[in-house]
C-alpha positions in Angstrom: -9.7 15.9 6.3 -9.3 18.5 9.2 -6.9 16.3 11.3 -4.8 15.6 8.2 -4.5 19.1 7.5 -3.6 19.9 11.1 -0.9 17.3 11.4 0.6 18.0 8.2 0.3 21.7 7.8 -0.1 23.0 11.4 1.9 20.6 13.7 4.7 19.6 11.0 4.8 22.9 8.7 4.8 20.6 5.6 4.4 24.0 3.5 8.1 24.5 4.4 9.0 21.9 2.2 8.4 24.4 -0.8 11.6 25.9 0.3 13.4 22.8 -1.1 14.7 22.9 -4.7 12.5 20.1 -5.6 9.4 21.3 -4.4 9.7 25.2 -5.3 7.0 25.4 -7.7 4.6 24.0 -5.2 2.7 25.6 -2.5 0.3 25.1 0.4 -2.8 25.9 -1.8 -1.7 23.3 -4.0 -1.2 20.7 -1.5 -4.7 21.4 -0.1 -6.3 21.2 -3.7 -4.8 17.6 -4.1 -6.1 16.4 -0.7 -9.8 17.8 -1.6 -9.2 16.1 -5.0 -8.6 13.0 -3.2 -11.2 13.3 -0.9 -13.8 13.8 -3.4 -12.6 10.7 -5.6 -12.6 8.4 -2.5 -16.3 9.7 -1.5 -17.8 9.5 -5.2 -15.5 6.8 -7.0 -14.2 4.2 -4.2 -16.6 4.3 -1.3 -19.6 3.5 -3.7 -18.1 0.0 -4.4 -17.0 -0.7 -0.9 -20.3 -2.7 0.2 -20.5 -4.4 -3.1 -17.0 -5.5 -2.7 -17.2 -6.9 0.9 -20.6 -8.4 -0.1 -19.6 -10.1 -3.4 -15.7 -10.7 -2.7 -12.8 -11.6 -4.9 -13.8 -14.7 -7.1 -11.2 -17.4 -7.8 -11.9 -19.6 -10.8 -9.8 -21.5 -13.6 -6.6 -20.0 -12.0 -7.8 -16.3 -12.2 -9.0 -13.8 -10.0 -12.0 -11.7 -10.7 -12.7 -8.7 -8.3 -16.3 -7.3 -7.7 -18.5 -5.1 -9.9 -17.3 -1.6 -10.2 -13.6 -2.3 -9.0 -12.3 -2.3 -12.6 -14.1 1.0 -13.4 -12.9 2.8 -10.2 -9.3 1.3 -11.2 -9.6 3.2 -14.4 -10.6 6.5 -12.9 -7.8 6.1 -10.2 -5.2 5.5 -12.6 -6.2 8.2 -15.3 -6.3 10.7 -12.3 -2.4 9.9 -11.8 -2.4 9.0 -8.2 0.5 6.4 -8.9 2.6 9.1 -9.8 1.8 11.9 -7.5 5.2 12.0 -5.6 7.3 10.6 -8.4 9.8 13.4 -9.6 8.6 15.6 -12.6 11.5 14.6 -15.0 10.5 11.1 -14.4 6.8 11.7 -15.4 5.3 12.0 -12.3 3.8 15.1 -10.3 6.4 15.8 -8.0 4.5 16.1 -4.7 6.1 15.4 -1.3 5.5 11.7 -0.4 3.4 12.9 2.8 0.8 14.1 0.2 0.9 10.8 -1.6 0.4 9.0 1.8 -2.3 11.4 3.0 -4.2 10.7 -0.1 -3.6 6.9 0.3 -5.3 7.2 3.8 -8.4 8.7 2.3 -8.7 6.1 -0.3 -8.2 3.2 2.1 -10.6 4.6 4.4 -13.1 4.8 1.6 -12.5 1.3 0.2 -9.6 -0.7 1.9 -10.1 -3.8 -0.5 -9.5 -1.9 -3.5 -6.4 -0.4 -2.5 -4.5 -3.6 -2.2 -4.1 -3.7 -5.8 -2.7 -0.2 -6.5 -1.1 0.0 -3.0 2.5 -1.4 -3.7 2.6 0.5 -6.9 4.8 3.5 -5.8 7.1 1.2 -4.0 7.8 -1.1 -7.0 8.3 2.2 -9.2 11.0 3.0 -6.4 12.7 -0.2 -6.8 12.9 0.0 -10.5 14.2 3.4 -10.6 16.7 2.9 -8.0 18.0 -0.5 -9.0 16.8 -1.4 -12.5 19.0 -0.8 -15.5 18.1 1.4 -18.5 16.4 -1.4 -20.3 14.5 -2.3 -17.5 13.5 1.3 -16.4 12.5 1.9 -20.1 10.3 -1.3 -20.4 8.5 -1.2 -17.1 8.5 2.4 -15.2 6.1 4.2 -17.2 3.5 1.1 -17.7 3.5 1.1 -13.8 3.4 4.9 -13.5 0.3 4.8 -15.4 -1.5 1.9 -14.0 -1.5 -0.1 -17.1 0.5 -2.6 -15.0 0.3 -3.1 -11.3 3.0 -4.2 -9.2 3.5 -7.2 -6.3 6.1 -7.7 -3.8 6.8 -11.3 -3.3 8.5 -12.3 -0.2 6.8 -14.7 2.2 6.6 -18.4 1.8 5.2 -21.2 4.0 7.6 -21.3 7.0 9.6 -18.1 5.7 7.8 -15.1 6.7 9.4 -12.9 9.5 12.6 -15.0 9.1 13.5 -14.6 5.2 16.6 -16.5 5.6 14.5 -19.5 5.4 13.3 -18.8 1.8 13.4 -21.7 -0.6 12.3 -20.1 -3.9 15.2 -20.7 -6.0 16.6 -18.6 -9.1 18.7 -20.5 -11.7 20.9 -18.8 -14.2 20.4 -19.9 -17.6 23.2 -17.8 -19.3 21.1 -15.3 -20.9 18.3 -14.9 -18.2 17.0 -16.7 -15.1 14.2 -19.1 -14.2 12.5 -19.2 -10.8 11.0 -22.1 -9.1 9.0 -22.0 -5.6 5.7 -20.7 -4.1 5.1 -17.3 -2.3 2.1 -16.5 -0.1 0.1 -13.6 1.1 0.8 -11.7 -2.2 -1.7 -8.6 -2.2 -2.7 -8.1 -5.7 -1.0 -11.4 -7.0 -3.8 -11.7 -9.5 -6.8 -9.4 -10.6 -8.6 -8.3 -13.5 -8.1 -4.6 -13.0 -4.7 -3.7 -14.7 -3.5 -5.2 -18.1 -0.5 -6.8 -16.6 1.1 -7.6 -13.1 4.8 -7.2 -12.4 6.2 -9.4 -9.7 9.0 -8.4 -7.7 10.3 -11.8 -6.3 12.8 -12.5 -3.8 14.7 -15.7 -4.5 17.5 -17.8 -3.5 20.7 -17.6 -5.8 23.2 -18.9 -3.4 23.3 -21.7 -0.9 20.9 -22.2 2.1 23.6 -21.6 4.4 24.5 -18.1 2.7 21.2 -17.0 4.7 20.0 -13.6 3.6 23.4 -13.1 1.5 22.1 -15.7 -1.0 19.0 -13.9 -1.7 18.6 -11.7 -5.1 15.5 -9.9 -6.4 14.0 -10.7 -10.0 11.3 -9.2 -12.1 8.9 -11.3 -14.1 5.2 -10.5 -15.3 2.1 -12.7 -15.6 1.6 -12.6 -19.3 5.5 -12.5 -20.4 6.0 -15.7 -18.2 3.9 -17.5 -20.6 1.8 -19.7 -17.9 4.8 -20.4 -15.9 3.2 -18.5 -13.1 -0.2 -19.7 -11.4 -2.3 -18.8 -8.4 -3.3 -21.9 -6.6 -5.6 -20.1 -4.2 -6.8 -16.7 -2.5 -7.0 -16.0 1.0 -10.2 -15.8 2.9 -9.8 -12.7 5.2 -12.5 -11.4 7.6 -13.5 -7.8 6.6 -11.3 -8.1 3.4 -13.3 -10.2 1.2 -12.4 -8.2 -2.2 -8.8 -8.3 -1.4 -7.0 -10.5 -4.0 -4.5 -11.9 -1.4 -3.0 -15.0 -3.3 -0.8 -17.9 -3.2 1.6 -17.7 -6.2 3.5 -20.5 -7.7 6.6 -20.1 -10.1 7.1 -22.9 -12.3 10.3 -22.7 -14.4 9.3 -18.8 -14.5 11.7 -16.6 -17.0 12.7 -13.7 -14.7 15.3 -10.8 -14.8 17.8 -10.0 -12.1 17.1 -6.4 -10.9 20.2 -4.9 -8.9 23.5 -7.0 -7.9 23.4 -10.7 -6.9 23.1 -11.2 -3.2 21.5 -7.8 -2.5 18.0 -8.7 -2.8 16.9 -8.1 0.8 18.8 -4.8 1.2 16.9 -3.6 -2.1 13.3 -4.8 -1.0 14.0 -2.8 2.1 13.5 0.2 0.1 10.2 -0.9 -0.6 9.5 -2.2 2.8 10.2 1.1 4.8 7.7 3.0 2.8 5.2 -0.1 3.0 5.6 -0.1 6.8 4.3 3.4 6.9 1.6 2.7 4.1 0.3 -0.1 6.5 0.6 2.3 9.7 -1.7 4.8 7.9 -3.9 2.1 6.5 -4.5 1.2 10.3 -5.4 5.0 10.8 -7.6 5.0 8.2 -9.5 2.0 9.2 -9.6 3.3 13.0 -11.0 6.6 11.5 -13.4 5.0 9.6 -14.6 2.6 12.5 -14.7 5.8 14.8 -17.4 7.4 12.6 -19.4 4.5 12.4 -19.3 3.9 16.0 -20.3 7.7 16.8 -23.0 7.5 14.4 -24.6 4.6 15.7 -24.1 5.7 19.6 -25.8 8.9 18.7 -28.7 7.1 17.4 -29.0 3.8 19.2 -31.8 4.2 22.0 -30.8 3.1 25.5 -32.5 3.9 28.8 -33.5 7.2 30.2 -32.3 10.7 30.7 -33.0 12.4 34.2 -35.8 14.1 33.0 -37.4 10.9 32.0 -36.9 11.1 28.1 -35.4 8.5 26.0 -31.5 8.4 26.1 -29.1 7.3 23.3 -25.9 6.0 23.9 -24.0 8.9 23.7 -25.9 10.2 26.9 -23.9 7.6 29.0 -20.4 8.8 30.2 -18.7 5.4 29.7 -19.8 5.4 26.0 -18.5 8.8 25.4 -15.2 7.6 27.1 -14.7 4.9 24.8 -15.4 7.0 21.8 -13.0 9.6 23.0 -10.6 6.9 23.3 -11.1 5.7 19.8 -10.5 9.2 18.6 -7.4 10.0 20.8 -5.6 6.7 19.3 -6.6 7.7 16.0 -5.3 11.1 16.2 -2.1 9.9 18.0 -1.4 7.4 15.3 -1.9 9.5 12.6 0.5 12.2 14.2 3.3 9.6 14.8 3.2 8.4 11.1 3.1 11.9 9.7 6.2 12.5 11.8 7.9 9.7 10.3 7.2 10.8 6.8 7.9 14.2 7.0 11.4 13.1 8.5 12.0 10.7 5.8 11.5 13.8 3.5 13.9 16.0 5.3 16.6 13.4 5.6 18.2 15.3 8.4 17.7 12.9 11.5 18.0 9.1 10.1 18.2 7.7 13.5 14.8 9.1 14.3 13.6 7.7 11.0 14.8 4.5 12.0 13.0 4.6 15.4 9.8 5.6 14.2 9.2 3.5 11.0 9.0 0.2 13.0 7.1 1.7 15.8 4.5 3.1 13.6 3.9 -0.2 12.1 3.4 -1.7 15.6 1.4 0.9 17.2 -0.7 1.8 14.1 
């Protein structure tokens, strides 16, 4: 908490944002209160189910994914506390805080329980896409449901053989006159299925043009698990070391009814709105895990007996200079990475130096 406050408030002077019209009703004290609340909920709600999550893991049976005991109750508390809408404008039903406060809260939650955060983690980006590109009917139907956590959201891009090169996407959307149907398979879908939210809204990147059109032939679609009537199926969940409770799914779409969001051929451009925020989310996810790992390592090193001191008494690992050096290196990398990500976040909010934002966003993802 001290480090987060230092970079946001002392180094980057986030409090100065209250001079902007959008944040004029907020102040530094309120920012601190929100971070205190996030820390308390991370410690009291999310962290207690972290160990059971890793031990039990996500279970896949009969085409459905079930998350470990305690996750559903934690999700209810998380959603009812309004974290999904923390940085959504007040006129849209949110609380109107700067996005940097939202991300700082997410860092605390991720450090407490990274597996849990794979379900609500993309919700903010999904809401942003609906707000930016959805028509009036789509906003009315979906936005509030995702905002309250009643529905969760996913980002369905990657396919076998089409990861970093999305021009190779084969999932196809076909017009039916009064709508669209999607056929294809997506992999590595975070929150692709789970038993926490009532419904799951999928944002699917699919081909509407020819293969030769490359990324210009990709469009973005909305579909949801229950509304699709069985045309969406989970074929497997990924086994990931240290992320046993993460519902990372392989999802198949078989003549799945869907709605176009935005204009034809602009799917990837729309997705980049979400992806730029997701890059910073992932950056601070790395920082959160590094911070947690450092605390564990430091605690262990201060207790583990190893050798003797010069006076003959038992030494612990932190008495050894090289161990202290390694712990200090961990700490420096954590602080530097957090500072870099926070600079990118605040620059994104101020929107005064787009070239710096463009430079920092991928750098944060790579370094953190």
